[in-house]
N, C-alpha and C positions, 0 to 999 in steps of 0.2 A: 426671069420669071415669065411665064406665059401670060397672055392677056386673060385667059380663063381663070388662072390662079389669082391674078390681081383683082379680077371682078368678084371672085368668091371672098377674098379677104376683105375687100371694101364693103361688101354686103354684110359680112359678119360684124365688122366694126360699126356699121350703121345700126344693125339690130342690137348690138351690145349697148350702144349709146342710148337708144330708145328705151331699152329695159332699165338702164341706170336712171334715166330721167323720170320714168314712171315710178320706180321704187322710191327714189329720193323725195319726190314731190308728194307722193301718197303718205309717206311717213311723217312729213313735216306738217301736213294739213289735216291728217286724220283726226277726227273727233269721236269720242264716245260720250254717251250720255251719262252724266252724273245725276244722282238723286240729290235732293236738298240736304239730306243727312250726310251723304258722302262729301259734298262740298263743304259743309260746316265742319266735318271731322278733319278736313285738310288744314283748318285753322289759318294762321298767317301765311302759310305756304301757298295758299290759293290766291292771295291778293295780287291783282295785276296780271294773272295768267289767263290766256284765252281758253275758255272751257265752254262746254255745252251742258246745260242743266235742264231738267224737265220737272214739271209739277202740275198740280191742279190749281186753277185760278179761283180765288175767293172773290166772288162777284161784288160784294159790298166794299171791297178794298180798292176798286178801280177808281182812279181820279185822273181826269183828262183836262189839260190846260191847252186849248187850241191856239192860244196866242204865242206859245213858245215854239213849236208844239212839243208837248211832253205828256206821257202817260205813266203813271205809277200804279202798281198793283202788287198783291201778295200771292205767292204760290205756296202750295202745301205738298209735303212729301207724298209721293206715290211710289209703289214698287218699281224697280228698274228691270226686274226679271219678267219677261213675257209669260213664262210658265206660271209664275205667281199671280200675274194679272188674270190669266185664264182660270186658274183654280179659284180665284175670288169672284168669278162670275162675269168677267169681261171688263173692258175699259170703262164703260159707263158706270158700272157698279163700283169699281175702284175709285174713280173720280168722285162719285157721290159720297162714298165712305170717307175719303180723305178730307173733303171740305167740312164734313160734319164731325171730325175728330179734333177736339180742342187741344189734345196733347201732341198732335202731329207736328214735326218740325216745319217751320215757316221761313220764307225768304222774301224780302221786299225787292221788287224789280223796278228799275227806272229805264224807260225807253224813250229816247229823244226823237220822236217821230209822230206821225199822226196815229190815232187810235185804230188798230185793226178791227174790221167788222166782226170777226169771230171771237174777239176778246170779250168773253161772257163768263158768267158763273159756271163752274164745273167743266170748263174747257181744259184740254190738255195743252199746256204751253211748253214749247221747246225753244230755249233761248241760247244764243251764242253771245258771249261777251266776257266781262271781267268782274270779279268781286272787288269792290272798293274797300278801302281801309275803314270806311264807316259801316261795313257789314251789309251794304246794299249791293245788289247785282246790277251792273250797268250793261244793258243788252244792246248789242249792235244789230241783232236780227231776232225777230220773234216769229215763230211758226206756231199755228194754232190748229187744234183738232177738236171738234165738238161732236162726239159720237152720238149724242142724243138728237142732234140735228138730222142725222142720216137714218136713225133707227126707224122712224115713221115711214120713210120712203122705200124701205127694203121690200115690204110685202107687195106694194104696187109695182115695183120693178120686176119682182119675181113672177107676178101674175101676168104682166104685160108682155 
């Protein structure tokens, strides 16, 4: 075999190995967002599985114990489809409607860490973790988005 052919074959093997690693790692770590209702519909099959769930934070449910540290709070069902959110008037409107709907599915969340600054009433919470056998969601990571916090800044930014 010529050195050029050897170089081409080695290059193709390296590219194939890189593609294989990317595809295999993406598949095993890919998360999609479940709604509270979707997670609850999974029933016992959801217990102990790593999932990502999203919902609106009920502000009066937030309890923080800095001595542990641990924060518990309840999230409420919000639509998972961005088109549905847009039709309902945007994220702020959807979050507001969700926390004011007493019939919306709810989920208690336990997060063993310090209380995030953006953990407030009507914030969108996106959590990664596992559903416990007690029906509570044990979050390993909590990401928060508070659209009302940024709404007031938009006109100033646009005008500046």
